[in-house]
C-alpha positions in Angstrom: 0.1 0.1 -0.1 2.9 2.5 1.0 4.3 1.9 -2.7 1.1 2.4 -4.2 0.8 6.0 -2.5 4.3 6.8 -3.5 3.6 6.0 -7.0 0.3 7.9 -7.0 2.4 11.3 -5.8 4.8 10.8 -8.2 2.2 10.3 -10.9 0.5 13.6 -9.7 3.6 15.3 -9.3 4.7 14.3 -13.3 1.0 15.4 -14.4 1.4 18.8 -12.7 4.7 19.5 -14.4 3.0 19.1 -17.6 -0.1 20.7 -16.6 -2.2 17.8 -17.0 -5.3 17.1 -15.2 -3.9 13.8 -13.3 -7.4 12.2 -12.7 -7.8 11.9 -16.7 -4.8 10.2 -16.7 -5.3 7.9 -13.7 -5.8 4.8 -15.7 -2.2 4.6 -16.8 -0.9 4.8 -13.4 -0.5 0.8 -13.4 1.6 0.6 -16.8 3.3 3.6 -15.8 4.3 2.3 -12.4 5.3 -1.2 -13.8 7.6 0.4 -16.6 9.7 2.0 -13.9 10.5 -1.3 -12.3 14.1 -2.3 -11.9 15.1 -4.1 -15.1 12.0 -3.1 -17.4 13.2 -2.0 -20.8 11.2 -1.1 -24.1 12.7 -4.4 -25.7 11.8 -6.8 -23.0 8.5 -5.3 -22.7 7.9 -5.2 -26.4 6.4 -1.8 -25.9 6.8 1.5 -28.0 8.3 4.4 -26.4 5.5 6.8 -26.7 2.6 7.9 -24.5 0.3 5.2 -23.4 -2.9 6.7 -24.9 -0.9 6.8 -28.4 0.1 3.3 -27.8 -3.4 2.4 -27.1 -4.8 4.4 -30.3 -2.1 2.3 -32.2 -3.3 -1.2 -30.9 -6.8 -0.5 -32.1 -5.9 0.7 -35.3 -3.9 -2.4 -36.0 -6.5 -4.8 -34.7 -8.6 -3.5 -37.2 -6.5 -4.3 -39.8 -6.5 -8.1 -38.3 -2.7 -8.6 -39.0 -2.4 -7.5 -42.5 -0.8 -3.8 -41.7 2.5 -2.8 -43.2 4.6 -0.5 -40.9 7.7 1.7 -41.2 9.2 3.1 -38.5 12.2 5.7 -38.1 13.9 4.6 -35.1 13.8 1.0 -33.7 13.2 -1.1 -30.2 10.5 -2.5 -28.4 7.9 -0.7 -30.9 9.4 -2.8 -33.6 8.6 -6.0 -31.6 5.3 -4.4 -30.5 4.4 -3.8 -34.6 5.6 -7.3 -35.3 3.2 -9.1 -33.2 0.3 -7.1 -34.9 1.2 -6.4 -38.4 2.5 -8.4 -41.6 5.6 -6.7 -42.2 7.7 -4.1 -40.2 10.6 -2.0 -41.7 12.6 0.1 -39.2 15.5 2.3 -39.9 18.3 2.8 -37.2 21.1 5.2 -37.1 23.0 3.4 -34.3 24.5 0.2 -35.7 24.9 -1.8 -32.3 21.2 -1.1 -31.5 20.1 -2.0 -34.8 22.0 -5.6 -34.3 20.2 -5.9 -30.5 16.7 -5.4 -32.2 17.5 -7.6 -35.0 18.6 -10.1 -32.6 15.3 -9.8 -30.6 13.4 -10.3 -33.5 14.9 -13.7 -34.4 15.0 -14.6 -30.7 11.2 -14.1 -30.9 11.0 -15.8 -34.3 9.5 -12.5 -35.9 11.4 -12.6 -39.5 9.0 -10.3 -41.0 10.5 -7.3 -39.0 13.6 -6.0 -40.7 16.2 -3.2 -39.4 18.0 -1.3 -41.8 21.3 0.6 -40.5 22.0 4.1 -41.6 25.0 5.8 -40.0 25.4 9.7 -40.3 26.0 11.0 -43.7 28.2 13.7 -42.0 29.0 14.5 -38.3 30.8 17.9 -39.2 28.0 20.5 -38.5 28.1 23.5 -40.7 28.3 26.8 -39.0 24.8 27.6 -39.4 22.3 24.6 -39.6 18.6 24.4 -38.7 17.2 21.1 -37.2 13.7 22.6 -37.7 13.8 23.0 -41.3 11.8 19.8 -42.9 13.7 20.5 -46.3 17.2 19.8 -44.5 18.6 16.7 -42.9 20.5 18.0 -39.9 19.7 16.7 -36.6 19.1 18.7 -33.4 19.6 16.2 -30.9 21.9 16.4 -28.1 23.9 13.2 -29.1 24.1 14.2 -32.7 23.7 18.0 -33.2 24.2 19.2 -36.8 24.9 15.8 -38.0 23.5 15.0 -41.8 21.3 12.2 -42.0 19.7 12.4 -45.7 20.5 8.8 -46.5 18.6 7.5 -43.1 15.6 10.0 -44.0 15.4 8.9 -47.5 15.5 5.0 -46.9 11.5 4.9 -47.3 11.8 6.4 -51.0 12.5 2.8 -52.2 9.0 2.1 -51.5 6.4 3.6 -53.7 3.7 6.0 -52.3 0.7 4.8 -50.3 2.6 1.7 -49.3 2.2 1.7 -45.5 -0.8 1.8 -43.0 1.3 3.1 -40.2 4.4 5.4 -40.4 6.3 6.3 -37.1 8.5 9.3 -36.8 10.7 8.8 -33.8 14.3 8.8 -34.7 16.6 11.4 -36.2 15.6 14.6 -38.3 11.9 14.0 -37.5 11.2 17.2 -39.2 12.3 15.8 -42.9 11.0 12.4 -42.1 7.6 13.7 -41.4 7.9 15.5 -44.5 9.0 12.7 -46.7 6.7 10.1 -44.9 3.6 11.8 -45.8 3.0 10.7 -49.5 4.2 6.9 -48.6 0.9 6.5 -46.2 -2.1 4.7 -47.3 -5.4 6.6 -47.4 -6.8 5.7 -43.9 -3.2 5.2 -42.3 -1.7 6.9 -39.4 1.3 9.0 -39.2 2.8 9.2 -36.0 5.2 12.0 -34.3 6.6 11.3 -31.1 7.9 14.0 -28.5 5.7 16.2 -30.6 5.6 18.9 -28.1 9.4 19.9 -29.1 9.5 23.5 -30.6 11.5 22.6 -33.3 9.0 20.3 -34.8 6.3 23.0 -35.2 7.0 23.7 -38.8 7.1 20.2 -40.0 3.7 19.7 -38.1 2.1 22.4 -40.0 3.0 20.9 -43.1 1.0 18.0 -42.1 -2.0 20.1 -40.5 -2.0 22.1 -43.8 -3.4 19.0 -45.5 -6.3 18.9 -43.3 -5.8 15.5 -42.1 -7.7 14.6 -38.7 -5.4 14.6 -35.8 -5.4 13.7 -32.1 -2.9 15.1 -29.5 -2.2 12.1 -26.9 -0.5 14.2 -24.1 0.1 12.0 -21.1 2.1 9.5 -19.4 4.4 6.7 -21.2 6.6 4.0 -20.1 10.2 4.4 -18.7 10.1 8.3 -18.2 9.0 10.1 -15.0 7.2 12.9 -17.0 4.5 13.3 -19.2 4.8 14.3 -23.1 3.0 14.3 -26.3 2.4 12.0 -29.1 0.5 13.2 -32.2 -1.3 11.1 -34.6 -2.7 11.8 -38.0 -4.8 10.0 -40.1 -5.0 10.1 -43.8 -8.1 10.6 -45.2 -9.6 7.5 -47.2 
């Protein structure tokens, strides 16, 4: 009981910091607390690292496809396994070679051969004097680990596929503004386009590109696994 009240206090504090009404998010307290236990990881749990309401939205959508879905994701990990359990094909792109190998090994261990992980290292790690990671026409990263690194080949991996090829496209890795722009035409009508950590201000220009198409959008702000704070995952649905 004491552990429960400690978890509840921590949950309320996280909600308060994000200015979210904690009672409306209370259904996620149990999964959130379990994800913070020692030894819990995204790959072990086969869980996407995005907000719980967004995960639930994706799960409902994929169940409607009855296992026939085709998924593309920038970034790999527990989400790759989650999608592979629910879809006919998963194609992930990763910029970290060691991590790509770990995710491949996890897919092989679980006998999920229809999930593949492609590896593209940075095209350049020399940041130009002036670069704008918010520009969806460019390929410069703004992450702390890759600030100014260039990832065009990583972002354009999806271009080997025809337009309207995927039922779900997840943007959750490097150069997300560029990936969001490039991914839009690759989505099937009725498909979902997902942007994680969408509250980051340098994603605003790319978000506006999608919003300009008037695709229905749901903003899933709340708790997610492995983080002791709330954030936002945005999902657009391309009109059928």
